[in-house]
N, C-alpha and C positions, 0 to 999 in steps of 0.2 A: 185784286189778284195777289198782291204781296201778302195780304192778311190771310188768304187761303193757304199759301205755301207755309207760312209760320204755323198755322193750325195743324196742317198735315204732319209737320215735323214733330210737333208736340205729341201728337197721337202715336207716332212711331216710337218715340223715346219711352212713352208711358207703357206701351205694349212690351218693349224689350225688358224694361225693369220688372214688369209683372211676371214675364216668363222666367227671368233669372231667379226671382224670389221663389217662384213655384218649384223650379228645378232644385234649388238649394234645400227647400223644405222636403222634397221627395228623397233626396240623398240622406238627409238627416234622419228621416223616418226609417229608411232601409237599414241604416247603420244601427239604429236602436233596436230594430227587430232582430238583426243578426246577433247582437250582443245578448238579447233576451233569450234567443234560441240556444246559444252556447251555454248560457247559465242553466236553462232547463235540462239540457242534455247532461251537464255535469251533475245536477241534482238527481237525474234519473239513474246515472251510473252508481252514485253513492247509495241511492235508495235500493237499487238491485243488489248491490254488494251486502248491504245491511240485511235485506230479506234473505239472501242465500245463507249468510252467516247464522242468522236466527233460526232458519230452517234446519241447518246442520246441528246446531246446539240443541234445539227441541227434539230432533230426531234421535240424537244420542240418549236423551232423557226418556223419551217416549216414542218408540219407532212407529207407532200407529197414529201419532198426533198430526203429522204433516204428510199428506200423500205425495210421494215423489215418483216421477216417471222413471222407470228403470232405464239405464244407459246401455246401449248396444256396444259390446266389446268382443274382441277376438282373443282366444286363449290357446295356449299350447300345453300339452301334458308333459311334464318333466320326467325324464328317465335317466338313470346313471349312464354315463358314457366316458370314453377316454378323451381327456383334454390334452392337447399338445401345443407347446409354445415353441416358436421358431425365431431365429435371428435371420432376417432377410438382408442379404448383401449381394452386390453386383460383382461378378468376376469375369473371367474369360477362359475359353477353351484353349488347351495347350496339348501338344503331342509329346509323348515320351521320347520319340525318336525324330529329331529334326537335325540334319547334318549339312553343314556348309563344307563342301568338298574342298580340300586343300592339298597341295603337293607334299610329298614325303621328304623332299630335299629342299634345295634353295629355290626351286621353281625354274622358270625359263619362258621362252617365247612359245606361244600356242601355235602348233602346226596343224591340228585337226580336232574337231569336236564331233562326237558320234551320237549325241542325244539332243533332243529339243524339249521345250517345256510341254509337260503333259505326258511324257513317255513313262511307262512303267519299267523300272530297272530292278535287276537282281543284285544281291550282294556279290561283289567281285567283278561286276560287269565293267568293261572298259568304257570310260566316259570321254576322255580327252587325251591327246598326245602332245607332249612338248618337244622342243628341239633337242635331239639327241646326237647331233653330228659330232660334237667333241668326244663324247664317250665312245662312239663307234670308231672314230679315227684312232683313239688311244688303244682300243682293243686290237685293231689291226697292227699297230706298231709293236705292241707287246707280243703278239703272236709270232712275228718275225724273230724277235729276240728270243722267244721261247724255243722255237725250232732250232736255233743256233745253240742255245744252252743245252737242249736235249742231246744234240749231236756231240757236243764237247763231253757231256757227262757219259754218253755211251762209249766214247773212245777211252776216257779215263777208266771206265769200268772194265773194258776189254784189256787194257794194259795192266790194270790191277789184278785181273784174273790170271795174267801171265807173270804176276809178281814183278811187274815193272811200274815204276813210279811210287809216289807216296800216298798214304791214306788221307793226308790233309788235302791233297789235290782232288781226290775222289769226293771227299765230303764237301769241299768248296763247290765243285761242279754240281753236286746234287742240291746244295743249298740255293744255287742260282736258279735251278729249274723250279724249285718249290716257291721261291720268292716271285718269280714271273707268273706262275700259275695263280698265286694269291692276288697279284695285281690284276690279272684278267678277271677273276671273280669279283674284285672290287669294282672294276669298270662295268661289269655286267650288272651289278646292283645299281650303279649310277644310271646305266642304260634303262633299267626297268623303272627307275624313279621318274623317267619321262612319261611313263604311262600312268594316267590318273584313273583309279578304280573307285567304284561305289562301295562305301564301307557298310551301308545298310540297304535293305530292300525298301522300295517305296516308289513314289511318284516324283518326277523331276518338276519342281515347283518354279524354279528360277534358273535361267541361263543368261547370265549377265557378263559374258566374256566373248570375245570374237577372235577368230584366227588372225595371228600377227601381233596380238597384244601380249604384254608381259603378265605372266601369272605367277605370283609369289605368295608365301604365307601371309604377308602383310596386306595383300590385295583381295583376299578371299571374302572379307566382310562386305566390300562394295562391288567387287567384280569376281564372279565365280559361278558355281553351280550349287543349288540347294535342293536337297532331297527330303521329302516329308513322308513319314510313315504314319498313317492314321489308324493303324490297327490297335494302338494303345493310346487312349486319350485320357486327359485329366482336366479338371477345372481348378484354377488357382484363384484365390481370393484373399484380400487383405482384411484382417479382422481387427477392430479397435482393441487396444490392450485391456480395456475394462471388462472384456468378455473372456479374459485368459483363464479364469477359474472355471468357466462354464463350458469350455470347448476343449476336448481331449482327442487323442488318437482313437479312432473307433466310434466317435460320436456319429449317430445317424444323420444323414442329410438328404434333402430332396433337391434335385437340380433341374431347373427349367431352362430350355433354350427357346426364348420367346419368338425368335424369327421363324422357326420351323415348327413351333407348337409341339415340342417333344419334352417329356419328363422322364427322369431317371432317378431311381433310388440307389443311394450309395452310402459311404461312410468316410470320415476323415482318415486319410492314409498317411499324411505327413503334416507336421507342425514345425515351423522354423524355430530354431533355438535362441533367437534374439529378437528384440523389438527394434523396428525401424526408427531411427532417431528423428527423422523428419516427419513421418506420418503418424508416429506413435501407434503402430499396428504391427501384427505378426502375420506371416504367410501361412496359409493352410491349403492343402490339396485333397481332392477326392477324385478317384478314378471313375470313368464312365466307359461303357462299351462302344466299340466302333459302330456308327450308324450313318445311314445315307444323309447327306447334306449337313453333317456335323463337321466343322472345319476348325483348325487352329485359329486363335484370335477372335473367334465368334463370342458375342456377348452372352453370358450365362448368369442366371439368378440362382444363388446357392441359399437354400433355406436350412439353416443349421438347427437341429432339434436340441434345445438346451434345457427343456423341462417337459415332463409328461406325468399325468396323474390318471390312474385308472379308476373306474366306478365313481365318478364325481358328477355333480350337477353343473351343467353349463347353460347359461342363458344369453339371449341377445344383449349386446352392450347397450342398445338404445332403450331397453326397458329399465335400466338402472337409474334410480333417482337419489338425490342427496338432500338432506336437511341438516339442521343443527345437531340432530341426534346421530347422524351417520348415514350409511347406505341403506336403501330399502327398495322393495318392489311391491306390486299389488298382485294378490292371488285371489282365486274364487273360493268362497266359503259357503257351505249350505247351512243355513240357520233357520229353524222353524219352517222348513219347506221352501225357503226363498234363497235365491242366490244373491250374495252381496260381495262387495269388494273388501278385502282385508289387507291392511298394510303390514308387511313383514320386514323386520330389520334383518340384514344379512351381513356376513363377513365374506369379502371377495378375495380372490387370489390373483393369478396371472391373467393377463389379457392378451389375446391375439386376434387380429382381424376384426370381425364383427361380434366376437363372442368373448365372454369372460367367465372364469371359473368361480363357483360359489363354494366356499369351504364350510359354511354353517348358515343355518336359517331356513333352508329349503330341503324338502325330502322328495324321494321318488313318488310320483303320482300327483304331486301338487300341480294345480292348473294355474299357470302364469298368464296374467293379462298382457298380451303382446302388442295389441293395437287398441287404441281408444282409452289408454290409461291416463292420457293428459286430462287434467281437470277432475279425475276421479278422486273421491275422498273415502276415508275409512268408514265402512258401514253402508256405503251407497248401494242401493238395489241395482242389479245389472241383468242383462240378458247376454249370456255367454254363447258364442259360436266357436266351435273348435276349428282351428285353421289347419 
């Protein structure tokens, strides 16, 4: 029995060793095949490149020697047009007339407020009333004094008419009356200063003061009434100083308000006279008409036209290619009744968006290969479809 167990163990060990060897051999064979496959692929790529290069060289020497399947491309017919370059900058909408209401005098305690946020007000409309008790009391006191002074003056005048008394007494009495009347006028001005009026027409945007609070010139920034008149709007933008020579008063601009999808044509109406020392930029403004949903502090995109060329050739930027000789594109040429691709060197100018200006190398009527130009070579037969 013991002999049988030993024999079975030997058989199991032999089987395991055989399976391990077989698995190892399989893995080695698989690796060899993968290496050989990669080698053949590399040789195939090199061979294909050599074949393509030879075909191109032979085709240049003898167009009929190697039959080449024409490549399908899309073309666009070039026509002269106006090319415009813009400087795109982000700015904000502002109003010509935004007024923070302030007292005409020293201010005082608020006794009444006659408007609320959203109210439409006219110029000169009463907005707020301050405490005027001191001015009123002063007027009443001076009125009593004035009545007495007028009585004294009238008596002196009657006596003077009877040639009684002195002229100095009459003049003094008259002077007292005049001084008291001037005091009353002064107190009435102080009394009117307690009434806060709207200096401009518009809409009450903020009412940030309450009855009983103190309203002074110093408090108007944080606590007061603000009126916004949106009839005259403008867009303000900071322009980097390197564009100073290209932007002038009167320069055309296109203003976009992206939040409401509105566009306005305008021109630069104001340029600041100094460069901001921190941002190294200068301020420019352009006016826009009043429009629904256009509000102060709204984000605006100002496109400043700094260059324009009429009757020039413009091509899509993605069709432009570069090699050691410079910039070039492919156009369609008719040669011996066949359409082929021809490489054309060009001189380019300004670029804006997806387009670029061509200053030389292309003419009106040229058919530019706009799609499918990747991999095209000079002289390659093509099938052109107008896009």
